[in-house]
N, C-alpha and C positions, 0 to 999 in steps of 0.2 A: 724554311724552304731550304736555305743555303747552308752550309759549312763554315762557319766561320777563317775557318784556315784557310779551304780554299779562294773563299772573300780575299784573305789579307795577302798572299799568293800572289792572285792575278795582279788588283794590287799596286802591289810591289813594283811586278814586273812591266806592268803596261805603259806605254807612251802613244802620243801624238805626235806623228812625224808629221811635217809638212801638212798641217791641216789634216793626216789621215792617220785615222786607228791600225797601229801597228801590234794586231792581234798577234803573230808570227813569231814575238818575242816569247810567249810563254812557251813556246815548242825548243826553244833555246837552253833552256835552265831544267835540267830532269828532275828536279822538284820541286818543282810550279807543276810541271806538265803530270806528275806523278801525283801532286795533291788535287791538282783539275779533274783530271782522267778518275782519279778514285772518287770524287763527288759526284761527277757524272754515270760512273758505275753503280753508287748506289742509288740515284732515280731511277734509273734504270733496271735493276732490280725490287727495289718498292711496285716498281709498277708488273710483275710480273713478268717481264719482257719473256721473248724464247730466242730473238734475236733483234741485234743493231743495224738500224740500216742510217748510213750517209751518202750523203751526195755531192760529187765531184766538185773542189778537191779536198779543202782541209779538213770537208765531213770525212772524207776519206781517211786520214790521217788522223783526227780523234774519234773516230765510231772505230775503227779498225783498234785502237787503245784500249775505247772503255768494252768493245765487246770482249777481248781480250780478259780483262781486270775480273768482268761480270762472268767470264766462263760461258758466251754465248758466242754463237757462228756471228757474221758480220754478213749485211746483205748491201753489196753497192748501187749507188742511183748517179747512173751514168748521161753526162752531159754530150750534146753528138759534139763531134761527127768519131770517137774514138771506136777503136774498135769495141764490139761487143758481140759473143758468136751464144746462136741460138734464140729462141723465141721470146720477143719483149714485149711486155705491156710499155706502150709511149703517151706523155700527155706535154703539150704545149704549158710553160709555167708564164703566167702574167709576167709581165715586166717587173724584173728588180729594179732599188735603190738607182740603177747608172740607167733605166729604159731600158737596160737588155732583158728578149726574153729567152727562155731555152728549153729546147726538147730533152726530155729530160725521161730516160728510158730503164727499165727493171726488167730484168730475165725472170720469165714466167716461173720456171721450174724450181725458183729459187726460194718459195712461199709454197704454201698452203693454208688451209683453213684452220688448223691446228696451231699458226704461229701467230704470236702477237709480238709486234715492232714497236717499238719505241727510236726515233731517227735522234742522231746525236748532229748538231753541227754548232761551228763557233760564234755566230754571230746571226742574227736575224732581225731585220730592217722590217720589210713590210711583211714578209711570211709568204711572197707569191712560191718559191719555189717548195718550200714547208708543205703547204696546198696542196700543190703537186702530185710533191710524194705522198702523200697520204691518200689524196686521190688513188696512184700508184698500186699502196697497200693493198687498201678498202677493192679495190677492183681484183686484185690477185684472190678476193677471197680471205686474205687476213685478217687478222683486227690491227686498228690503230691504236697502242697505248701510250703515245704521247709524245712529246718533243721536251728533248734535254740540254739544255743550251750552255753555253760560256757567256752571250751577254745577249741580253732580251730587251729590242726596239720596236716591237709587236705593237701595235697597234690593239687599243681593248677588244673591239670586235675579231680581229683575226686571231689572236690569244686564245678567245674566247671557242672560236671554229678549231685550232689545234689541241684544244682543253687534253686532257692536263699536258702545262708547261713547267718543267722546273727549270730554275734560274742559275747561275752564280750569283752574276750582278745583272744592272739593267743599264743600260744606256746614260741613263743622268746619274749613277753614281763615281762614271768614269772621269767625270766635270766636261769643260766646255772642250771644241776643238782648239788648238794653237794655229794659227795659221803660219805662213811666213811672212 
């Protein structure tokens, strides 16, 4: 499911800070970021994707890098209220792990029926935003080709609804959080 080098690189960089996951650390180290992006790009290629999607904000950073590495275009999915010109499809995601609901928006002209999209993200806890993104992609007429994650913490039923799901590690692989 994952490359051992991406897993090792991620685990060497990852830290719990004040009881919270500091996933940003992997972006600071060019070598770790490269290995992680390469691994996710391989998953995107394996899915025969034509484009990569990412949800604001870390999904933009990571998805853009993966799309570039895979030689594909990037489709941003924005959260309200930021500027996003043109016709849009919208859906309100169910509450995330913090209890927040977000209105997700996709530019209608970004996709057509020939597109196959893989959503790339850093971490999925409940999968509410990924499920909403899938709904937007399918509603656009494009094909859902899966979810590629750094950290998978999804409930089994959600993982099944988002299949195929590829990951580098599970949340359990990261060990327990360390509270202050």
